[in-house]
mmCIF file of the N, C-alpha and C atoms, coordinates in Angstrom:
data_MODEL
# 
_entry.id   MODEL 
# 
loop_
_atom_site.group_PDB 
_atom_site.id 
_atom_site.type_symbol 
_atom_site.label_atom_id 
_atom_site.label_alt_id 
_atom_site.label_comp_id 
_atom_site.label_asym_id 
_atom_site.label_entity_id 
_atom_site.label_seq_id 
_atom_site.pdbx_PDB_ins_code 
_atom_site.Cartn_x 
_atom_site.Cartn_y 
_atom_site.Cartn_z 
_atom_site.occupancy 
_atom_site.B_iso_or_equiv 
_atom_site.pdbx_formal_charge 
_atom_site.auth_seq_id 
_atom_site.auth_comp_id 
_atom_site.auth_asym_id 
_atom_site.auth_atom_id 
_atom_site.pdbx_PDB_model_num 
ATOM 1   N N  . UNK A 1 1  ? 0.227   -13.121 0.309   1.00 0.00 ? 1  UNK A N  1 
ATOM 2   C CA . UNK A 1 1  ? -0.189  -12.293 1.241   1.00 0.00 ? 1  UNK A CA 1 
ATOM 3   C C  . UNK A 1 1  ? -1.892  -12.255 1.249   1.00 0.00 ? 1  UNK A C  1 
ATOM 4   N N  . UNK A 1 2  ? -2.436  -12.920 2.382   1.00 0.00 ? 2  UNK A N  1 
ATOM 5   C CA . UNK A 1 2  ? -3.958  -13.016 2.686   1.00 0.00 ? 2  UNK A CA 1 
ATOM 6   C C  . UNK A 1 2  ? -4.418  -11.376 2.922   1.00 0.00 ? 2  UNK A C  1 
ATOM 7   N N  . UNK A 1 3  ? -5.616  -11.311 2.497   1.00 0.00 ? 3  UNK A N  1 
ATOM 8   C CA . UNK A 1 3  ? -6.438  -10.134 2.849   1.00 0.00 ? 3  UNK A CA 1 
ATOM 9   C C  . UNK A 1 3  ? -6.183  -9.503  4.349   1.00 0.00 ? 3  UNK A C  1 
ATOM 10  N N  . UNK A 1 4  ? -6.066  -10.357 5.215   1.00 0.00 ? 4  UNK A N  1 
ATOM 11  C CA . UNK A 1 4  ? -6.008  -10.107 6.505   1.00 0.00 ? 4  UNK A CA 1 
ATOM 12  C C  . UNK A 1 4  ? -4.401  -9.441  6.854   1.00 0.00 ? 4  UNK A C  1 
ATOM 13  N N  . UNK A 1 5  ? -3.771  -10.031 6.263   1.00 0.00 ? 5  UNK A N  1 
ATOM 14  C CA . UNK A 1 5  ? -2.283  -9.525  6.222   1.00 0.00 ? 5  UNK A CA 1 
ATOM 15  C C  . UNK A 1 5  ? -2.226  -8.274  5.565   1.00 0.00 ? 5  UNK A C  1 
ATOM 16  N N  . UNK A 1 6  ? -2.696  -8.031  4.486   1.00 0.00 ? 6  UNK A N  1 
ATOM 17  C CA . UNK A 1 6  ? -2.872  -6.684  3.627   1.00 0.00 ? 6  UNK A CA 1 
ATOM 18  C C  . UNK A 1 6  ? -3.240  -5.718  4.588   1.00 0.00 ? 6  UNK A C  1 
ATOM 19  N N  . UNK A 1 7  ? -4.411  -6.000  5.374   1.00 0.00 ? 7  UNK A N  1 
ATOM 20  C CA . UNK A 1 7  ? -5.168  -5.004  6.067   1.00 0.00 ? 7  UNK A CA 1 
ATOM 21  C C  . UNK A 1 7  ? -4.281  -4.729  7.092   1.00 0.00 ? 7  UNK A C  1 
ATOM 22  N N  . UNK A 1 8  ? -3.733  -5.795  7.922   1.00 0.00 ? 8  UNK A N  1 
ATOM 23  C CA . UNK A 1 8  ? -2.620  -5.282  8.950   1.00 0.00 ? 8  UNK A CA 1 
ATOM 24  C C  . UNK A 1 8  ? -1.589  -4.532  8.466   1.00 0.00 ? 8  UNK A C  1 
ATOM 25  N N  . UNK A 1 9  ? -0.784  -4.767  7.429   1.00 0.00 ? 9  UNK A N  1 
ATOM 26  C CA . UNK A 1 9  ? 0.139   -4.199  6.824   1.00 0.00 ? 9  UNK A CA 1 
ATOM 27  C C  . UNK A 1 9  ? -0.089  -2.726  6.463   1.00 0.00 ? 9  UNK A C  1 
ATOM 28  N N  . UNK A 1 10 ? -1.305  -2.741  5.813   1.00 0.00 ? 10 UNK A N  1 
ATOM 29  C CA . UNK A 1 10 ? -1.490  -1.180  5.516   1.00 0.00 ? 10 UNK A CA 1 
ATOM 30  C C  . UNK A 1 10 ? -1.856  -0.346  6.637   1.00 0.00 ? 10 UNK A C  1 
ATOM 31  N N  . UNK A 1 11 ? -2.311  -0.821  7.694   1.00 0.00 ? 11 UNK A N  1 
ATOM 32  C CA . UNK A 1 11 ? -2.762  -0.043  8.967   1.00 0.00 ? 11 UNK A CA 1 
ATOM 33  C C  . UNK A 1 11 ? -1.405  0.464   9.463   1.00 0.00 ? 11 UNK A C  1 
ATOM 34  N N  . UNK A 1 12 ? -0.463  -0.630  9.747   1.00 0.00 ? 12 UNK A N  1 
ATOM 35  C CA . UNK A 1 12 ? 0.711   -0.215  10.479  1.00 0.00 ? 12 UNK A CA 1 
ATOM 36  C C  . UNK A 1 12 ? 1.522   0.812   9.391   1.00 0.00 ? 12 UNK A C  1 
ATOM 37  N N  . UNK A 1 13 ? 1.423   0.781   8.051   1.00 0.00 ? 13 UNK A N  1 
ATOM 38  C CA . UNK A 1 13 ? 2.422   1.700   7.401   1.00 0.00 ? 13 UNK A CA 1 
ATOM 39  C C  . UNK A 1 13 ? 1.818   2.661   7.585   1.00 0.00 ? 13 UNK A C  1 
ATOM 40  N N  . UNK A 1 14 ? 0.526   2.924   7.525   1.00 0.00 ? 14 UNK A N  1 
ATOM 41  C CA . UNK A 1 14 ? -0.358  4.086   7.526   1.00 0.00 ? 14 UNK A CA 1 
ATOM 42  C C  . UNK A 1 14 ? -0.234  4.895   8.953   1.00 0.00 ? 14 UNK A C  1 
ATOM 43  N N  . UNK A 1 15 ? -0.262  3.889   9.940   1.00 0.00 ? 15 UNK A N  1 
ATOM 44  C CA . UNK A 1 15 ? 0.091   4.761   11.380  1.00 0.00 ? 15 UNK A CA 1 
ATOM 45  C C  . UNK A 1 15 ? 1.565   5.176   11.306  1.00 0.00 ? 15 UNK A C  1 
ATOM 46  N N  . UNK A 1 16 ? 2.703   4.452   10.798  1.00 0.00 ? 16 UNK A N  1 
ATOM 47  C CA . UNK A 1 16 ? 3.956   4.998   11.071  1.00 0.00 ? 16 UNK A CA 1 
ATOM 48  C C  . UNK A 1 16 ? 4.290   5.989   9.808   1.00 0.00 ? 16 UNK A C  1 
ATOM 49  N N  . UNK A 1 17 ? 3.685   6.380   8.933   1.00 0.00 ? 17 UNK A N  1 
ATOM 50  C CA . UNK A 1 17 ? 3.990   7.068   7.655   1.00 0.00 ? 17 UNK A CA 1 
ATOM 51  C C  . UNK A 1 17 ? 3.044   8.086   7.458   1.00 0.00 ? 17 UNK A C  1 
ATOM 52  N N  . UNK A 1 18 ? 1.678   8.249   7.998   1.00 0.00 ? 18 UNK A N  1 
ATOM 53  C CA . UNK A 1 18 ? 0.630   8.881   7.680   1.00 0.00 ? 18 UNK A CA 1 
ATOM 54  C C  . UNK A 1 18 ? 0.111   8.979   6.300   1.00 0.00 ? 18 UNK A C  1 
ATOM 55  N N  . UNK A 1 19 ? 0.024   10.220  5.883   1.00 0.00 ? 19 UNK A N  1 
ATOM 56  C CA . UNK A 1 19 ? -0.143  10.315  4.427   1.00 0.00 ? 19 UNK A CA 1 
ATOM 57  C C  . UNK A 1 19 ? 0.787   9.921   3.500   1.00 0.00 ? 19 UNK A C  1 
ATOM 58  N N  . UNK A 1 20 ? 2.009   10.000  3.662   1.00 0.00 ? 20 UNK A N  1 
ATOM 59  C CA . UNK A 1 20 ? 3.039   9.452   2.914   1.00 0.00 ? 20 UNK A CA 1 
ATOM 60  C C  . UNK A 1 20 ? 2.788   7.862   2.510   1.00 0.00 ? 20 UNK A C  1 
ATOM 61  N N  . UNK A 1 21 ? 2.273   7.051   3.390   1.00 0.00 ? 21 UNK A N  1 
ATOM 62  C CA . UNK A 1 21 ? 2.075   5.992   3.226   1.00 0.00 ? 21 UNK A CA 1 
ATOM 63  C C  . UNK A 1 21 ? 1.684   5.114   2.011   1.00 0.00 ? 21 UNK A C  1 
ATOM 64  N N  . UNK A 1 22 ? 0.569   5.824   1.306   1.00 0.00 ? 22 UNK A N  1 
ATOM 65  C CA . UNK A 1 22 ? 0.215   5.529   0.088   1.00 0.00 ? 22 UNK A CA 1 
ATOM 66  C C  . UNK A 1 22 ? 1.356   5.713   -1.004  1.00 0.00 ? 22 UNK A C  1 
ATOM 67  N N  . UNK A 1 23 ? 2.138   6.777   -0.806  1.00 0.00 ? 23 UNK A N  1 
ATOM 68  C CA . UNK A 1 23 ? 3.411   6.984   -1.794  1.00 0.00 ? 23 UNK A CA 1 
ATOM 69  C C  . UNK A 1 23 ? 4.268   5.847   -1.583  1.00 0.00 ? 23 UNK A C  1 
ATOM 70  N N  . UNK A 1 24 ? 4.556   5.393   -0.268  1.00 0.00 ? 24 UNK A N  1 
ATOM 71  C CA . UNK A 1 24 ? 5.573   4.391   -0.037  1.00 0.00 ? 24 UNK A CA 1 
ATOM 72  C C  . UNK A 1 24 ? 5.157   2.970   -0.674  1.00 0.00 ? 24 UNK A C  1 
ATOM 73  N N  . UNK A 1 25 ? 3.794   2.707   -0.485  1.00 0.00 ? 25 UNK A N  1 
ATOM 74  C CA . UNK A 1 25 ? 3.339   1.536   -1.081  1.00 0.00 ? 25 UNK A CA 1 
ATOM 75  C C  . UNK A 1 25 ? 3.469   1.367   -2.765  1.00 0.00 ? 25 UNK A C  1 
ATOM 76  N N  . UNK A 1 26 ? 3.155   2.496   -3.200  1.00 0.00 ? 26 UNK A N  1 
ATOM 77  C CA . UNK A 1 26 ? 2.847   2.756   -4.693  1.00 0.00 ? 26 UNK A CA 1 
ATOM 78  C C  . UNK A 1 26 ? 4.508   2.547   -5.213  1.00 0.00 ? 26 UNK A C  1 
ATOM 79  N N  . UNK A 1 27 ? 5.260   3.206   -4.449  1.00 0.00 ? 27 UNK A N  1 
ATOM 80  C CA . UNK A 1 27 ? 6.928   3.051   -4.932  1.00 0.00 ? 27 UNK A CA 1 
ATOM 81  C C  . UNK A 1 27 ? 7.242   1.553   -4.761  1.00 0.00 ? 27 UNK A C  1 
ATOM 82  N N  . UNK A 1 28 ? 7.064   1.030   -3.828  1.00 0.00 ? 28 UNK A N  1 
ATOM 83  C CA . UNK A 1 28 ? 7.009   -0.553  -3.776  1.00 0.00 ? 28 UNK A CA 1 
ATOM 84  C C  . UNK A 1 28 ? 6.662   -1.305  -4.763  1.00 0.00 ? 28 UNK A C  1 
ATOM 85  N N  . UNK A 1 29 ? 5.415   -0.904  -5.214  1.00 0.00 ? 29 UNK A N  1 
ATOM 86  C CA . UNK A 1 29 ? 4.844   -1.637  -6.387  1.00 0.00 ? 29 UNK A CA 1 
ATOM 87  C C  . UNK A 1 29 ? 5.672   -1.329  -7.325  1.00 0.00 ? 29 UNK A C  1 
ATOM 88  N N  . UNK A 1 30 ? 6.128   -0.205  -7.583  1.00 0.00 ? 30 UNK A N  1 
ATOM 89  C CA . UNK A 1 30 ? 6.776   0.188   -8.717  1.00 0.00 ? 30 UNK A CA 1 
ATOM 90  C C  . UNK A 1 30 ? 8.266   -0.489  -8.978  1.00 0.00 ? 30 UNK A C  1 
ATOM 91  N N  . UNK A 1 31 ? 8.781   -0.828  -7.834  1.00 0.00 ? 31 UNK A N  1 
ATOM 92  C CA . UNK A 1 31 ? 10.235  -1.357  -7.742  1.00 0.00 ? 31 UNK A CA 1 
ATOM 93  C C  . UNK A 1 31 ? 9.927   -2.745  -7.950  1.00 0.00 ? 31 UNK A C  1 
ATOM 94  N N  . UNK A 1 32 ? 9.144   -3.294  -7.381  1.00 0.00 ? 32 UNK A N  1 
ATOM 95  C CA . UNK A 1 32 ? 8.783   -4.684  -7.711  1.00 0.00 ? 32 UNK A CA 1 
ATOM 96  C C  . UNK A 1 32 ? 8.457   -5.142  -8.905  1.00 0.00 ? 32 UNK A C  1 
ATOM 97  N N  . UNK A 1 33 ? 7.658   -4.481  -10.044 1.00 0.00 ? 33 UNK A N  1 
ATOM 98  C CA . UNK A 1 33 ? 7.523   -4.481  -11.314 1.00 0.00 ? 33 UNK A CA 1 
ATOM 99  C C  . UNK A 1 33 ? 8.906   -4.224  -12.118 1.00 0.00 ? 33 UNK A C  1 
ATOM 100 N N  . UNK A 1 34 ? 9.626   -3.321  -11.846 1.00 0.00 ? 34 UNK A N  1 
ATOM 101 C CA . UNK A 1 34 ? 10.796  -3.023  -12.383 1.00 0.00 ? 34 UNK A CA 1 
ATOM 102 C C  . UNK A 1 34 ? 11.757  -4.298  -12.126 1.00 0.00 ? 34 UNK A C  1 
ATOM 103 N N  . UNK A 1 35 ? 11.591  -5.184  -10.884 1.00 0.00 ? 35 UNK A N  1 
ATOM 104 C CA . UNK A 1 35 ? 12.578  -6.467  -10.710 1.00 0.00 ? 35 UNK A CA 1 
ATOM 105 C C  . UNK A 1 35 ? 11.861  -7.379  -11.154 1.00 0.00 ? 35 UNK A C  1 
ATOM 106 N N  . UNK A 1 36 ? 10.603  -7.156  -11.953 1.00 0.00 ? 36 UNK A N  1 
ATOM 107 C CA . UNK A 1 36 ? 10.250  -8.533  -12.655 1.00 0.00 ? 36 UNK A CA 1 
ATOM 108 C C  . UNK A 1 36 ? 9.556   -9.639  -11.886 1.00 0.00 ? 36 UNK A C  1 
ATOM 109 N N  . UNK A 1 37 ? 8.929   -8.886  -10.574 1.00 0.00 ? 37 UNK A N  1 
ATOM 110 C CA . UNK A 1 37 ? 8.025   -9.635  -9.797  1.00 0.00 ? 37 UNK A CA 1 
ATOM 111 C C  . UNK A 1 37 ? 6.728   -8.929  -9.541  1.00 0.00 ? 37 UNK A C  1 
ATOM 112 N N  . UNK A 1 38 ? 5.796   -9.397  -10.522 1.00 0.00 ? 38 UNK A N  1 
ATOM 113 C CA . UNK A 1 38 ? 4.416   -8.946  -10.582 1.00 0.00 ? 38 UNK A CA 1 
ATOM 114 C C  . UNK A 1 38 ? 3.387   -9.583  -9.250  1.00 0.00 ? 38 UNK A C  1 
ATOM 115 N N  . UNK A 1 39 ? 4.036   -10.671 -8.859  1.00 0.00 ? 39 UNK A N  1 
ATOM 116 C CA . UNK A 1 39 ? 3.236   -11.125 -7.807  1.00 0.00 ? 39 UNK A CA 1 
ATOM 117 C C  . UNK A 1 39 ? 3.395   -10.097 -6.321  1.00 0.00 ? 39 UNK A C  1 
ATOM 118 N N  . UNK A 1 40 ? 4.492   -9.649  -6.112  1.00 0.00 ? 40 UNK A N  1 
ATOM 119 C CA . UNK A 1 40 ? 4.718   -8.937  -5.004  1.00 0.00 ? 40 UNK A CA 1 
ATOM 120 C C  . UNK A 1 40 ? 4.123   -7.290  -5.395  1.00 0.00 ? 40 UNK A C  1 
ATOM 121 N N  . UNK A 1 41 ? 4.380   -6.772  -6.725  1.00 0.00 ? 41 UNK A N  1 
ATOM 122 C CA . UNK A 1 41 ? 3.807   -5.686  -7.117  1.00 0.00 ? 41 UNK A CA 1 
ATOM 123 C C  . UNK A 1 41 ? 2.278   -5.536  -6.825  1.00 0.00 ? 41 UNK A C  1 
ATOM 124 N N  . UNK A 1 42 ? 1.527   -6.655  -7.181  1.00 0.00 ? 42 UNK A N  1 
ATOM 125 C CA . UNK A 1 42 ? 0.191   -6.873  -6.862  1.00 0.00 ? 42 UNK A CA 1 
ATOM 126 C C  . UNK A 1 42 ? -0.181  -6.624  -5.485  1.00 0.00 ? 42 UNK A C  1 
ATOM 127 N N  . UNK A 1 43 ? 0.575   -7.293  -4.753  1.00 0.00 ? 43 UNK A N  1 
ATOM 128 C CA . UNK A 1 43 ? 0.357   -7.261  -3.239  1.00 0.00 ? 43 UNK A CA 1 
ATOM 129 C C  . UNK A 1 43 ? 0.552   -5.783  -2.709  1.00 0.00 ? 43 UNK A C  1 
ATOM 130 N N  . UNK A 1 44 ? 1.399   -5.063  -3.026  1.00 0.00 ? 44 UNK A N  1 
ATOM 131 C CA . UNK A 1 44 ? 1.895   -3.726  -2.802  1.00 0.00 ? 44 UNK A CA 1 
ATOM 132 C C  . UNK A 1 44 ? 0.631   -2.825  -3.308  1.00 0.00 ? 44 UNK A C  1 
ATOM 133 N N  . UNK A 1 45 ? 0.099   -3.115  -4.230  1.00 0.00 ? 45 UNK A N  1 
ATOM 134 C CA . UNK A 1 45 ? -1.104  -1.997  -4.852  1.00 0.00 ? 45 UNK A CA 1 
ATOM 135 C C  . UNK A 1 45 ? -2.329  -2.451  -4.004  1.00 0.00 ? 45 UNK A C  1 
ATOM 136 N N  . UNK A 1 46 ? -2.356  -3.687  -3.318  1.00 0.00 ? 46 UNK A N  1 
ATOM 137 C CA . UNK A 1 46 ? -3.522  -3.909  -2.527  1.00 0.00 ? 46 UNK A CA 1 
ATOM 138 C C  . UNK A 1 46 ? -3.346  -3.323  -1.165  1.00 0.00 ? 46 UNK A C  1 
ATOM 139 N N  . UNK A 1 47 ? -2.075  -3.108  -0.951  1.00 0.00 ? 47 UNK A N  1 
ATOM 140 C CA . UNK A 1 47 ? -1.925  -2.394  0.361   1.00 0.00 ? 47 UNK A CA 1 
ATOM 141 C C  . UNK A 1 47 ? -2.184  -0.981  0.113   1.00 0.00 ? 47 UNK A C  1 
ATOM 142 N N  . UNK A 1 48 ? -1.450  -0.366  -0.932  1.00 0.00 ? 48 UNK A N  1 
ATOM 143 C CA . UNK A 1 48 ? -2.023  0.933   -1.333  1.00 0.00 ? 48 UNK A CA 1 
ATOM 144 C C  . UNK A 1 48 ? -3.509  1.225   -1.241  1.00 0.00 ? 48 UNK A C  1 
ATOM 145 N N  . UNK A 1 49 ? -4.228  0.528   -2.058  1.00 0.00 ? 49 UNK A N  1 
ATOM 146 C CA . UNK A 1 49 ? -5.656  0.673   -2.053  1.00 0.00 ? 49 UNK A CA 1 
ATOM 147 C C  . UNK A 1 49 ? -5.939  0.600   -0.657  1.00 0.00 ? 49 UNK A C  1 
ATOM 148 N N  . UNK A 1 50 ? -5.814  -0.080  0.097   1.00 0.00 ? 50 UNK A N  1 
ATOM 149 C CA . UNK A 1 50 ? -6.268  -0.400  1.534   1.00 0.00 ? 50 UNK A CA 1 
ATOM 150 C C  . UNK A 1 50 ? -5.794  0.893   2.436   1.00 0.00 ? 50 UNK A C  1 
ATOM 151 N N  . UNK A 1 51 ? -4.755  1.601   1.944   1.00 0.00 ? 51 UNK A N  1 
ATOM 152 C CA . UNK A 1 51 ? -4.289  2.852   2.646   1.00 0.00 ? 51 UNK A CA 1 
ATOM 153 C C  . UNK A 1 51 ? -5.166  4.014   2.234   1.00 0.00 ? 51 UNK A C  1 
ATOM 154 N N  . UNK A 1 52 ? -5.578  3.912   0.888   1.00 0.00 ? 52 UNK A N  1 
ATOM 155 C CA . UNK A 1 52 ? -6.360  4.809   0.395   1.00 0.00 ? 52 UNK A CA 1 
ATOM 156 C C  . UNK A 1 52 ? -7.667  5.042   0.994   1.00 0.00 ? 52 UNK A C  1 
ATOM 157 N N  . UNK A 1 53 ? -8.207  3.831   1.403   1.00 0.00 ? 53 UNK A N  1 
ATOM 158 C CA . UNK A 1 53 ? -9.530  3.401   2.034   1.00 0.00 ? 53 UNK A CA 1 
ATOM 159 C C  . UNK A 1 53 ? -9.275  4.176   3.433   1.00 0.00 ? 53 UNK A C  1 
ATOM 160 N N  . UNK A 1 54 ? -8.335  3.805   4.145   1.00 0.00 ? 54 UNK A N  1 
ATOM 161 C CA . UNK A 1 54 ? -8.046  4.222   5.860   1.00 0.00 ? 54 UNK A CA 1 
ATOM 162 C C  . UNK A 1 54 ? -8.071  5.727   5.555   1.00 0.00 ? 54 UNK A C  1 
ATOM 163 N N  . UNK A 1 55 ? -7.357  6.269   4.587   1.00 0.00 ? 55 UNK A N  1 
ATOM 164 C CA . UNK A 1 55 ? -7.315  8.027   4.787   1.00 0.00 ? 55 UNK A CA 1 
ATOM 165 C C  . UNK A 1 55 ? -8.451  8.600   4.526   1.00 0.00 ? 55 UNK A C  1 
ATOM 166 N N  . UNK A 1 56 ? -9.410  7.916   3.556   1.00 0.00 ? 56 UNK A N  1 
ATOM 167 C CA . UNK A 1 56 ? -10.797 8.565   3.338   1.00 0.00 ? 56 UNK A CA 1 
ATOM 168 C C  . UNK A 1 56 ? -10.415 9.692   2.417   1.00 0.00 ? 56 UNK A C  1 
ATOM 169 N N  . UNK A 1 57 ? -11.616 10.158  2.100   1.00 0.00 ? 57 UNK A N  1 
ATOM 170 C CA . UNK A 1 57 ? -11.503 11.163  0.854   1.00 0.00 ? 57 UNK A CA 1 
ATOM 171 C C  . UNK A 1 57 ? -10.817 12.549  1.446   1.00 0.00 ? 57 UNK A C  1 
ATOM 172 N N  . UNK A 1 58 ? -10.279 13.218  0.283   1.00 0.00 ? 58 UNK A N  1 
ATOM 173 C CA . UNK A 1 58 ? -9.625  14.657  0.596   1.00 0.00 ? 58 UNK A CA 1 
ATOM 174 C C  . UNK A 1 58 ? -10.748 15.463  0.813   1.00 0.00 ? 58 UNK A C  1 
ATOM 175 N N  . UNK A 1 59 ? -10.421 16.353  1.919   1.00 0.00 ? 59 UNK A N  1 
ATOM 176 C CA . UNK A 1 59 ? -10.953 17.430  1.865   1.00 0.00 ? 59 UNK A CA 1 
ATOM 177 C C  . UNK A 1 59 ? -10.783 18.719  1.286   1.00 0.00 ? 59 UNK A C  1 
ATOM 178 N N  . UNK A 1 60 ? -11.798 19.354  1.163   1.00 0.00 ? 60 UNK A N  1 
ATOM 179 C CA . UNK A 1 60 ? -11.602 20.890  0.337   1.00 0.00 ? 60 UNK A CA 1 
ATOM 180 C C  . UNK A 1 60 ? -12.150 21.956  0.762   1.00 0.00 ? 60 UNK A C  1 
# 
């Protein structure tokens, strides 16, 4: 998955799921690791990181 695709997918996931999107991406990465697919897991970790950036810092 290219960085453009990661960016696009992260934006779509964040738009659809809001703050839960980061959890969804983390779960997909964990599932891929459990299935022995490190490439897909790495892609999901990239998506998660992009979602974290889109979300911005937590307010206190």
